[in-house]
Wavefront OBJ file of the C-alpha trace (Angstrom):
o trace
v -21.990 11.401 50.485
v -19.471 10.677 47.802
v -17.137 7.763 48.225
v -13.716 7.937 46.720
v -12.242 5.140 44.658
v -9.776 2.978 46.529
v -6.118 3.816 46.043
v -3.847 1.522 44.035
v -2.541 -0.056 47.270
v -5.957 -1.265 48.431
v -7.471 -2.497 45.173
v -9.211 -5.822 45.239
v -8.450 -8.735 42.973
v -11.809 -8.193 41.277
v -10.928 -4.584 40.483
v -7.547 -5.616 39.124
v -9.140 -8.288 36.924
v -11.685 -5.733 35.725
v -8.893 -3.287 34.848
v -6.990 -6.049 33.051
v -10.075 -6.931 31.033
v -10.693 -3.289 30.094
v -7.070 -2.657 29.143
v -6.910 -5.848 27.090
v -10.031 -4.850 25.170
v -8.557 -1.397 24.518
v -5.293 -2.930 23.325
v -7.085 -5.310 20.959
v -9.186 -2.463 19.520
v -6.051 -0.342 19.012
v -4.256 -3.192 17.227
v -7.281 -3.797 14.968
v -7.415 -0.082 14.100
v -3.690 -0.146 13.288
v -4.149 -3.194 11.052
v -7.054 -1.535 9.204
v -5.032 1.629 8.633
v -2.013 -0.286 7.375
v -4.036 -2.429 4.949
v -5.849 0.667 3.633
v -2.497 2.355 2.947
v -1.224 -0.632 1.018
v -4.493 -0.862 -0.919
v -4.064 2.783 -1.971
v -0.560 1.976 -3.256
v -1.911 -1.011 -5.180
v -4.592 1.202 -6.728
v -2.041 3.800 -7.777
v 0.223 1.150 -9.317
v -2.692 -0.398 -11.190
v -3.728 3.051 -12.446
v -0.240 3.744 -13.749
v -0.191 0.388 -15.541
v -3.589 1.175 -17.074
v -2.217 4.520 -18.295
v 0.747 2.661 -19.802
v -1.700 0.359 -21.579
v -3.656 3.269 -23.061
v -0.468 4.945 -24.236
v 0.658 1.619 -25.692
v -2.383 1.777 -27.978
v -1.269 5.219 -29.155
v 2.203 3.749 -29.628
v 0.764 1.114 -31.919
v -1.010 3.799 -33.961
v 2.233 5.783 -34.191
v 4.211 2.733 -35.286
v 1.658 2.013 -37.980
v 1.686 5.664 -39.069
v 5.487 5.589 -39.144
v 5.515 2.519 -41.352
v 2.990 4.055 -43.754
v 4.867 7.338 -43.938
v 8.197 5.550 -44.349
v 6.860 3.669 -47.308
v 5.119 6.638 -48.931
v 7.732 9.373 -48.658
v 11.336 8.393 -47.966
v 12.604 11.163 -45.742
v 11.024 13.990 -43.746
v 7.459 12.860 -42.879
v 8.523 9.459 -41.615
v 11.315 10.993 -39.573
v 8.767 13.150 -37.757
v 6.540 10.146 -37.151
v 9.539 8.179 -35.868
v 10.352 10.909 -33.333
v 6.750 10.799 -32.033
v 6.974 7.036 -31.791
v 10.210 7.145 -29.786
v 8.781 9.738 -27.371
v 5.655 7.643 -26.811
v 7.798 4.554 -26.280
v 9.780 6.355 -23.577
v 6.602 7.543 -21.819
v 5.137 4.028 -21.874
v 8.356 2.549 -20.491
v 8.549 5.049 -17.633
v 4.872 4.616 -16.667
v 5.167 0.830 -16.747
v 8.322 0.790 -14.609
v 6.834 3.166 -12.025
v 3.600 1.157 -11.924
v 5.390 -2.162 -11.448
v 7.541 -0.686 -8.669
v 4.423 0.599 -6.884
v 2.783 -2.808 -7.133
v 5.892 -4.531 -5.761
v 6.039 -2.140 -2.792
v 2.418 -2.708 -1.836
v 2.225 -6.494 -2.281
v 1.124 -8.389 -0.323
v -1.236 -6.069 1.559
v -0.608 -7.456 5.052
v -0.497 -5.343 8.217
v 3.138 -6.091 9.094
v 3.417 -3.447 11.833
v 0.218 -4.563 13.514
v 1.322 -8.207 13.427
v 4.664 -7.252 14.953
v 2.950 -5.239 17.716
v 0.613 -8.116 18.559
v 3.558 -10.516 18.745
v 5.347 -8.113 21.114
v 2.203 -7.813 23.248
v 1.815 -11.591 23.446
v 5.487 -11.974 24.373
v 5.137 -9.339 27.123
v 2.055 -11.052 28.565
v 3.761 -14.460 28.436
v 6.804 -13.004 30.180
v 4.635 -11.642 33.004
v 2.839 -14.966 33.514
v 6.058 -17.012 33.413
v 7.655 -15.055 36.248
l 1 2 3 4 5 6 7 8 9 10 11 12 13 14 15 16 17 18 19 20 21 22 23 24 25 26 27 28 29 30 31 32 33 34 35 36 37 38 39 40 41 42 43 44 45 46 47 48 49 50 51 52 53 54 55 56 57 58 59 60 61 62 63 64 65 66 67 68 69 70 71 72 73 74 75 76 77 78 79 80 81 82 83 84 85 86 87 88 89 90 91 92 93 94 95 96 97 98 99 100 101 102 103 104 105 106 107 108 109 110 111 112 113 114 115 116 117 118 119 120 121 122 123 124 125 126 127 128 129 130 131 132 133 134 135
């Protein structure tokens, strides 16, 4: 003989408390998962920004070599060779500037790596529970 579960109208207080406990645990787990996902996304952005700044640093070393080469060529032959070296230097300077600006913007977007959406959801959940108990 199979017994059917009681309908919602005839549920006992114990069953309601059990359901509340289960639903609360599920809600907490969902909020923790959301927080983990949000922090991981921000950490990826921080990593990308740091990588772009590292690339800018490497290219800055090439820029230094080009500036030195430009100075040597400018002193050794007055016109054409140093002009070519100067063009290379300007192009490298532009690349470094763009990479640095993009990297800094990425770092600003991702800092600080806090789960803002998860915090907001938890605050809404707490407010809803408080509202129910204050009625």
